[in-house]
N, C-alpha and C positions, 0 to 999 in steps of 0.2 A: 440622536439615537433612533434606531429603526423600531417602528411599531407594527404589530401584526395586523393584517386586515381582519375585520370582524366577520367571522364566518364559522359555521359549525366545525368542530374538530373532526378531521378525516385523515385517513392514510394517504389520500391524494392531496398533498400539499406541496409547497415550494421546496422545502428541504428534501423530501422524498423524490420530487421530480429531478432535483439536482443529482441525487444519488443514481437515479435511473439514467440520467444523462451521462454520468461517469461510466456506467456499464456500457452504454451505447457507443461511447468514444473508443472503447477497447478494440473492437473489430476495425474501426476506421483507422486507428493508429497502426494496427498490424498491416492492413492493406496498403497504407501509404509507404511503409518501409519495405514491403514486399514487392510492390509494383513500380515504385518510383526509384530513381537513382540520384546519387550525388547530393550536393548541398540542398537542393530543393526538397528532397525527401527528408533530410535530416531536420531542416528548419520547420517543415510542416509537422513532422512527428513531434518535435520539441514543443511547438505551439499547442498541439493536442494534449500532450502530456502535462504541460503547464496549466492548461485550462482544467483538466481532470483533477490535478493535484489541488488546485485552488478550490474547486467545488468540494473536495474532501474536508477542507476547513470550513467553508462557507455553509454547507448543509448542517453541520453540527452546531455552528454558531447561531444560525437562524432558528433551528429547532429549539435550542435552549432559550434564546431571546424571546421567541414568540410562543414558547411553551407548547410546541407541536411535536414533542417526542412521541414516538409510537413504537409498538413492537415490530411493525413492518419495517420501519426505518432502522431499528436496532439490529434486525436480522440482515437487512440489505446492505448496510454501510460497510461492514467488514468483508462481505463478499465482493463488493465493488472494488475495495482497496486491494484485495488479494488478486483479483483478475487483472487489474491494471499493472501491479508489480510483476506478476508472473509473466504476462504478455511482453512487457518491456524487457525483462531479463532474458527471456527465451529468444526474442528477436536480436538482442545485442550479442548473445552467444552465437546465434546463427550467422550473423554477419561478421563475426570475429572481432568486434569491438572489445568484447570480453573474451580473452583467449588464454591458453596455457594454464598456469596454476591459478589464475584469477577466476577461472570457471568454478573453482571450489567455493569462492565467496558467494557467487550466485547460487550455487547448490545448497549452501548452508541456509541462505535466506529463504529459498523455496521450500526446503525441507522443514524449516521452522514453521512456515505458514501452514503447511499441511498438518504438522504435528499439533500446533496450537488449535487449529480448527477441530481436530478430533478430540483433544483434551477439553475444549470448551463444551463440546457436545456432551461428553461424558459427565463433566461437572454440572452441566445444566440439569441432567437427570437427577442429580443429588441436591438440586436447588442451591448450588454453591457458585458464587460469583467471585472471580479474581479481579481486583481493582487494577485499572490501567495506571501504571506508575509514571512519574515524571521522566524517569530514564527511558521507559518504553516510548514516550512521546518524542524524546530526543532521538531515539533510534529511528523512528519513522521519519522524522524531519531530515536526518542525515542520509537515510536510505533514498528518499525522494530526490534530495539534492544530488546525490551521487548518480542516480539514474539519469536525471536531467542533464548533468554535465557529460555523461557518456553518450547520450543521444546527440547533443549539440557539438561535442568535441571534434569529431572529424570534419564537420562543416566549418568550424572556426579555427582550424589548425594553423592557418596562415597568420591570423591576428593573435591567437592565444595558443601557442604550440603545446603548452603543458596542460591544457584543459582536460584531455582524456586521462592523463596520468593522475591528475588531482581527483578525477572521478573514480578511478580505480582504487586510489588510496582511501577515499571516503567509503567506497563499497566494502572494503575490508573492515573499516571501523564499524560500519553498520552490521556486518556479519558477526563480529565479536560481540557487539551489543545485543544482537539477535540471540546468541547463545545464552547470554546472561539473563535477559528478560524472559526468554522462553523457559528457563529453569523454574521460574515462579509457578507457571502452569503445571510443569512436570511434578514439582514438589507437592503442590496442592492435590493433584490427581493421585499420587502415590499415598499421601496421607489419608485421603478419604477412602481410597480403595482398600488400604490396610485396615482401617477402622471397620469397613463394611464386612471384612472377613473375620472380624473379631480379634485382630492382632493387637 
């Protein structure tokens, strides 16, 4: 079992450093897909995305295990996640890995991320916190898996010809779960906004 180094509690710790590293990986990911071509670009971008996705789990695990949770980390972690997902989806739409009607799945996911950010900010002003459900965690896992498969799919087309199609299917599942889990925030916001108006 991992044990935390004995040092004063600070916002500058390993979990938060991992979160900052995830944010720093986003422009690198975009530049790789934008300036490089072919399988090299795809595998490099996949490696960056895989690393960033792993740090999403690792920073939370270490923060809880080492009792290094902080407001800074709580603020930064969802921002890092949304930047990574948005950048990946935008690049995949731009290079037409996600094309046609499947763009709507990406749009649903992006719209939900923006909406939930706004609703969280509103609910925070009322000191209301919506607990992350198990279904929301599954949504995130499926979403990250879908994006990873879509990044690697074209590079692995010879060995695994259906990888991109599987990624598209999982993206739609993530989009539907996104609508379901996002409704929790929407219902909470409507409830508290109505109460505030004396309804």
